[in-house]
N, C-alpha and C positions, 0 to 999 in steps of 0.2 A: 984092696979088697980083690978076695977070690970070688970068680964066677961059676957057676954051672953053666952048661951050655944053652939053657933057655935064658939065664940071666944076662950072657954075653950077648945075647939077640938083642934084646934090650939094650944096651949100651950100643952096639954097633948103629942101631937105627937111631939112636939120639945123634951120634956124630954125625950120620950121612942125612940126618935133616927127614929121613923117612917116617914119621910119625901122624898119617892120616888121623888119627882120634884126638890130635890137638888140635883144638879151632881156636887157639888165638885168646881166648877170654875163659870167664868162669860160667861154669853150667849155669843156663838160665834156670834151674830148679832151686839152686843155692841162691841165687841172684833173689829169687821172689821170694824164697822163705826168708831171706835177711831183711828184708824192706818192711816186712811184718813184725819180726822175731829175733832173738839175739842166740848166737851160739860163743858164751861167754867162756872165761877162764882158762887154763891151759888146753890147747884144742890139739890135736895129732891126725896129719892128713898122709895117711899111705901111701905108696905110689903117686906121689904129687906131682911127676914130670915135671914141666916148667914153672910149677905155683900158680897157675892163676885162679886157683879155687884157695889156696893160702892166704894170697893177697887179698881177695873178695872179703877174707876171713877176719885178717889183720887189720883191715881196714875200721872195725868197729871199736867201741870201746870197751876196754875191759877182757881182751882175747889176748891171749899170748899163743903164737901159732907155731909148731915145728912142721916143717914140713919134711917127708919123709920118700926117700925113692931108692932102687936098688942100682940103679943107673948113674955113676960118677959124672956123666955128662951132663944128662938130666938136671941135677942140682946144680954145676954151675953154671948153665942156661938158665934156670931159674935165680939166681945169684945175679947174674947180669940185668936181670928185670927191677932188681930190689935191691936198693942200695944196702952197704952193711952196717950204716947207723938206724936201721930201722930196729928198735929195742924189742918191739914185740912180735918180730917174723925173724924166723930163723930156718936152716935148710941144712938137712942131714944126709949122708949118702949113708944107707946100710939097709940091713935084710928087716922087713917086718915080724918076721918068724924068729928072728933072736935080736931083739932089744937091748939096748945096753939097760944094765941094771938099774941107773938112775931113772928110769924113764919108766919102768914097771910099775903100775898102780898109781901114776901121777897125773892122769890126764882126765880133765873133767868131761870132753867130748873127742870122739874118734868121727872122724867126715869121710865118708867113704865115695867115691866117684869112680869108677873105671879101673879100679886096683882088684877089686874082688872077681869080676867078668874079664880079666887079662890071666890070672894064674892058673896052673893046672887044675884043673876040677878036682882032682884027687887031694888037693891040698886044703879044699874049701872049710873042712872041720879045723885045720890048723887057723885057716885065716879067723874065725870066728873065736878060737881060743886066746887068740895071739892079741885081737881086740879088746876082748874080756880084763886079757892079762895088762893092758896100756890103761885101762880107766879104773880109777878108784871106785871103790862100791858105791852104787848110785848114780857114779858115770852114766853119758848117755853116748850110743852110737846114730848118729844122722848119716843114713846111705840111701844113695839111689842107686837101685839095682837094675840091672839090663834085663829086663825079661825075654825078649824076643831080639837078639842082634842078627839072627839069620845067619847064622853061622854054627855047626856042629864039631869040627875038626880045628878050629884053630882061634886064638883071641878075635873079637870078645865070645865067652863060652856062653850059652843061654841058661838061665836058671828059674824054677818054677817057685810059685808061692810055697806050695808043699814043703821042698826042697830047704827053702831059707828056714821054715819053721823048725823043721828037722835039726838043721846046723845051729840055730842060732838060740831054741829055747832053752836049751840045758843051762846056757850061761844068761841069758837075757830076758825081761818081761817085753812085751810087745804095748807100746804105748799110744803109737797113730801109725796110721797107713793109708795113704793115698797115690792115686795115679797122678801126676803134674798135669797142668793147665800147659806149662811152657815148655818146651824141649827143644835141643837142637835140629835144625831139618834133619828129616830122614827118621828120628827117633820119638816122634809123637805116637803118643799111646802104647808106648813099648818099655817103658820106665815106671818104675813102683818106687816110690818114696816110705820106708820105714825108719821112725824113732823106735828106739829099743833102749831099755836101762838095764844098768848091769846088776845081777842078781846079789843078795848079799851071802855071804860065806855060810 
């Protein structure tokens, strides 16, 4: 796989175990949601890192999960946590902005957590389009957005509700929105959950 400079940096950081965003467990926001509701069908987790969220999703009944990350090192580490015999969970090294043809329009859900805030803000419209392209019509995006990471010049980058609407409204309808009750320490009241549904053609 060829890397641009930003992607190569992610690879180096996973190789060096310099990953402070990785808390060693799935997002408390996602865990809370899955206690009460389900994310079933084919599920894509872009920027999955070591796969904590992907494994939590695959533990549900009726969920087939693909974790995707630009860093082969992250994917290798994710696979080391999950035996290859887990039929409903797979990990793929690849670019969310250039999904393989077999993944276009094939997912029921995309689950976002710390990928959107890590990309160059100039590519956010591309992210929204990529999420829509991965989903079948009527498919849903479950997104944990990081509104206030207190950084302007390096990941994680902040985003406002207004910008989220501008980016995603052309492709999605907003179904639900809330500030989560439980977050990783230091992220309390700084995250926003949205469930969005892909619009018809």
